[in-house]
N, C-alpha and C positions, 0 to 999 in steps of 0.2 A: 528346279535347279537353275534353269535358264533365267527365270525372273530374279533369283538371288544374284546371279552373276551380273546381270544388267543393272540391278540396283547398286551393287558394289562398284561397278564400273562408273556409273554416274556420280556416286559419292566421292570416289577417288579423284575423278576429273574435277569436281567442284572444289575439293580441298587443294589440289595442285594449282588450280587457277586463281586461288585467292591470295597467293603469296607472290605478289608482284613488287618489283622495284625498277626504277627507270634504267639503271645500269644492267640489270638482268634482262629487261625487255630488249635492250640493244643486242645483247649476246644471243638471246634466243631467236630474235628475228634474223640475225646474221647466220646462225646455224641452219635455220630453216631455208634461207635463201640459197646457201651454198649446196644444200642437199637437193635442190630442184633438179629434176631430170638426171640425177646421178652425176652431175657435172664435176663435183669436187673429186669423186673417185676416178673419173677419167683423167682429170688434171694430175692427180697424184700418180696414176699409172703411167702417164707420159713422163713425169719427173723420174720415176723409178726406171723406166726404159732408157731415158737419157743418161742416167747415172751408170747404167749397165745395159748396153744395147742387146745383150743376149736375152733380156726379158721381153723382147718384142712379141714373141708368141703368146706370152702371158697377157699382154695388153689386149690381144684378141679375145682371150677368155673373159677379161674384165668387161669389154664392150658387149660381148654376148650375154653376160650375166645382167648387165644394166638393161639391155633390150628385152631379154626374157622377163625380167622383173616388171617392166612397163606393160608388156603384153598381158602377162598373168593378172596383174592388179587392175590396170586401167581399162583394159579391153574385155576382160572376162569376169573377174570377181566383183569389182565395184558395181558394174551394171546389173549383175546377176543377184547380188545381195541387196543393193539399194538402201543402205542405212543412211539416214539423214545425218548431216554434220551437226555438231552440238549447237552451233549458232542458229541453225534452222529449226531444231527440235525444242530448244529451251529459250525462255525469254531472258534469263539472267546471265547469258554468256557474254563475256567481254572478249573481243577479238583484238589482239595486239597488232597494230599496223592496219593498213587499209585493205589488204588483199584477202578476199574471201573466196576460196576455191569453189568451182561450180560442179565438181565431180562429187560422187558419194563418199562416205566416210570410211567404210570397212572394206578391206584392210588398208593400212597406211602405205602409200607408194613410197614416200620418203624413207620410212623405216625399212621397207623391203629392199630398196636399192642400196641403202646404207649398209645393211648387214650382208647383202650379197657382195657389195664392193669391198667391205672389210675382209670378208672371207677370202676373196681372190687376191687382194693386195697383201694379205698376210703371207700367202704362198710366194708372192713376188718379192716381198720386202720384209722378211721375218723380223729383222732387228727393230722395226718401228711398230710391230704388232700392237703393243699396249696403247699407243697413240691412235692407231686406226680404230680399234674397238671403242676407245673413249670417244672419238669423234662420231662413230656410228650411234652410240648411245645418246650423245648430246643432240644429234640431229633428230633422233626418234622422240626424245622427251620434249624437244622444242615444239613439236607439233601439238602436244597436249597443252603445254604452257601458253602458246599463243591463241589457243581456243578453237582449233580447227579439227581436232581429233579427240576421241575417247581413249583411255588406256588400253582397252581391248583391241582397238584398231591398230595401235602401235605394236602391241605384243604379237598380234596376228601377222602384221607386216614383217616384223623382225624374224619370226619363225619361218615364214615363207622365204624371206631373204636368205636365211641360212640354208634352207633347202635348195634354193636356186644356185647358191654358191657351190654347194656340194655336188649338185647335179652337173653343173658346167665344168667343174674341175675334176670330178671323180676323186676328190681329195688330193689331187696332184696338180702341179703346174706344168705347162708345156715349155719346151725349149723353142727357140726361134725356128729350128728346122722341123718342128712338129713332133719330135720325139718326146718321150716322157723321161724325167730325171730319175736317177736312182733314189731309193727311199731316203738315203742319207742327205740328199739335197734339200729335203724339207726340214732338216733339223737345225738349221741356223744359217747366219750370213756367211760363214766361212765356206760353206758348200757352194755359194753363189760365185765365188771368185774364179 
């Protein structure tokens, strides 16, 4: 079963990375760059807090989720699993751009922080949730497209990111005073006012 999954993973990666266009290379490189170290999520969290200062406590949840994602992925799982990146394991891999990460491949740190960030920011800023999840998906897929991850790396990172987001928030966002909102506060932007 594992052999079948790894073969399917390699085949899907090969198929996804053969559909390149210069304009798409630019978009995917940009998506990958803004996802580095969870920076785009922290910037969006700061914007959400500036728009409504009451969200400041939630910004701490976001920062905690990004740090926890980093520790889990880069300090524990990647070294423990030690899966080689596609460009190290295969001869025919084209890497878009000049940057080749030196860490291991599984799971994807970009995908983990993207999905953890989208989870927390959805609680902070529910009215832009579709854009947040779309951005998380774009960042995750960009890692396959540019040639530095396999699809299973990204899927694993995304699932771990959802877990980190749920763990850090407990499914709820904090108020600036540290209290939890009523359940209705999670149902839409009107509850944020």
